[in-house]
N, C-alpha and C positions, 0 to 999 in steps of 0.2 A: 277403452279402445285407443290404440296408439294413434298419434297424429297422422302417421303414414297411411293408416287404414281408414281415415275419416271419409265418410260419404261426401259426394260433391255438394249435395244439399241436405245436411243432416237433419233428421227429425228430432226436435227438441221438445221435451215435456217441461213446461215452466212450473216450478214449484213456487206458487205465488207467495206463500207464508201467511199466517194468520193476521199479523199486524198490518201488512200491506193491504190485504183484503178488507180489513175492517177500518183501518185508520188512514191509509195513504195509497189508494188505488193508482194514483198517478205514477208511482214507482213501478207498478206492474206494467202499465202501458209503456213507460220508458224502456223497461227491460225487453218487451216485445219488439219495439222499434229497433233497439240496438242489435238484437238477435237476427231480426229479419234483414237489417242492413248488412249484417255479416254473412248473409246467404243461407240462413237456417229457415226451415219450415217449423213454425212454432205452434204448439197445441197446449191447451190448458185443460187437462183431464179433471174430472170430479175428484176432489181431494179434501183432506182435513189437516189437522195439526201434525207436525212431524214427531211430536211426542217428547220434545226436549223438556218442557216444564215438569212433566211427570217423571222423566228420567232423572233430572237433577234433584227432584224431591224424594227419590228413592222408591217411587211407585213403578216398579218394573213391569207389573202385569199390564197396567194401562199403557205404558210406553211400548210394550211389545204389541199390544192390540192395535195401536195407532201405526206402528211401524209396518205391521202386516198389511194394513190398508194402503199405505204408501207404496209398498212393494208391488202389490197387485195393480195399483193405478198406473205406475210408471215403468213397469217391466218391459213394455214393448218399444220404448223409445231408444234412439241411438244414444242420447245424452239426457241428463236431468240437470236443470240449471235453476238456481235460486238467487234472488237479489238480496242475499243474506248469508254472511259467513257462519252465523250460528246454526241456522237450519241446515245449510249444506254440510256443516261440520257434524251435526247430529247424524245425518244419513251416512256420511262417508266414514266417520271415525267410530260411531257408537252403535249403528245397526248391526255390524258384524259381532260386536261384543254382546249385544242383547240375545243373539241366537247361536252363540258359540256351542251350546249343548244340543242343538237340534240340527242335524246334518242337512235335512231337506230344505228347511227355511234358511239355514246359514248359507247355503250355496246361492240362493236368490238374493239374500242380503248382501253378500260379497259382490255379486254381479251389479247390483244397484249402486253400491258404494263406489265401485270402480269407474262408473260413468257419470257420477254426480260432481258438479262443480259450482263454485260461487260465480256469479255473473261476470264480473270484470276479469277474473282469472281465466274463465272459459273463453272470453273474447280474445284475450291476448295469447294465452298459452295453447289453446286448441284451435281456434279459428284464425290465428295469426293476424289479428287486427292490430295495425300500427298507428292509426290515427282515426279521428272522428270528425264529422262535419258539424260542428256546433260552435256557438258563440256565447260567451258569458263575460260581461264586462265587470270586472271587479277583482279584489284580492280575496283568496280563499286560504283556509288552512285545513289540514286533513287529520282526522282521528282514526288511528288503526284499532279497529274493534278486536277484542280478545280472541274470539273463536276463529275469525277469518285469518288473523295473524298467526296464531299459535297452532291451530289445527290444520290450516290449509295454505300457509305461507303466502297470504295475500298482503303484499306491501308495495312491491315494485310496480305491479300492473296498473293500479288506479293512477299512480303518479305519471306513468308512461303515457296514458291516454289523456290525462288532464293537461299535459304539456302541449297537446295539439289543439286544445280548445282556444279559439281566437278570443283575444281580449282578457283572458284569465291569467292572473299571476298567483302562483302558489307560494305561500310563506309558511314554513314549518313552525309549529308550536313546540315548545320544550316538552319533553317526555310525551311525545305523541303516541308511544306504544303503551302508555300506562292506562289502566282500566278507567272507564268513566263512572263506575259505581253501579251500573244497572244490574247486569248479571241475572236478568229474569227474576226468578223467585228470590234471589239474594236481596234485591231492593225492597221486597216486601217483608222478608224475615228480619233483616238487619237495617232498618230505615236510617238510624242515626249514622251508622258506618257508611252506608251508601251516600248519604247527604254530604258527609265529610269528604269522601272521595270525589264526588262530582263537583264540589266546591273548588277543589284544587284544579280539576280539569277546566272549569270555566275561567279560572284565573289565568291558566296557560293560554286558553283560546283568546281571551281579551288582550293579553300581553303580546300576542303575535301580531296584533294590528290588523288582522283580517276582518273583512266585513261579513264573511260567510264561513261557516264550518261545514265540512262535508264528511260523510262516513258511508260505509256500506251496509250498516245494520240499523233498521228502523228503531229497535228498542233503545239502542245507544243514543240515536238522534233525538228521540222523544225525551229521554232522560236529560240530555244536555239542553234541549230547547226549554224544558220546564224550568230548569235551574237558571238559565240565562234570563228567562222572562221574570222569574221571581226576584232576581237581582237588578232588574231594570236595565239590562245591557242590550242595546239594539243591534245584536248580531244575528244574522239570518242563519237558519239551519236547514240543510237540504241533503237528500240522498244523492250520492255521486251519480247514480244512473240518470237522474233528471237533468243534471248538467251535461253529462256526456251525450245524451240524446237531444239536447237543445230544447227540452220540454220544461221550461221554468215559468210558464204562465200561472201555474198554481202558486198561491201564496206560500211562503216558507212554512216549515213545520211549526205549529203552535201560534202562528201569526193570524190576526183577523183577516177575513176576506174583504178587501176594500174595493173589489171590482163592482161595476154597475150591474145590477140585476134586471 
């Protein structure tokens, strides 16, 4: 849907993602806040995996079955938004590919792809958000996750909004566009290679001098947090949505919860 045709209060279906649902629900709540602050009506329909792990493993039958569920769940919304470049990329770039030989479903897959966005790019490019009301005292660096960057052109948008967060200083790491080594099933199949890649990434993060590393994909964040922890590097790891929403009461990813119970 073109920006000029955007409803005054668009109805957005939030694709929560598996990792957010199971590992970091605070990212989902931050996404809802950001979308509602931007003027959206947000709903979370019953949903399951986007099918990316199956797709990347060559299991097209399972990927198609999961994609059909997503198409049915989200077809009625004005937009579909995910706090993940990889899941949004799966829907936008690969659902049409999955159903290229089935005209009826292909039409629905194309329609869903056309209205699906990664969270921060949706806020900036569709809703026209230019600033956020948030504060985060500290120096951060930003990792550009592969799918968001290469499939959805997400790079400028998070930096644009982070520049408006009070107290935050962004310092770029070297090779911020280089993979962290996660790659979903890649990290499982090729553990040694994955570890070598993430080791170089954590070196770059540490060399930046930042106290916190941000990104837009929870898989990448968990991978980097795990390696930083194993290396004993006291660098916090957070999803960019948490910082933009001003919702950072939750401990950093992988950090122990020191709050009083």
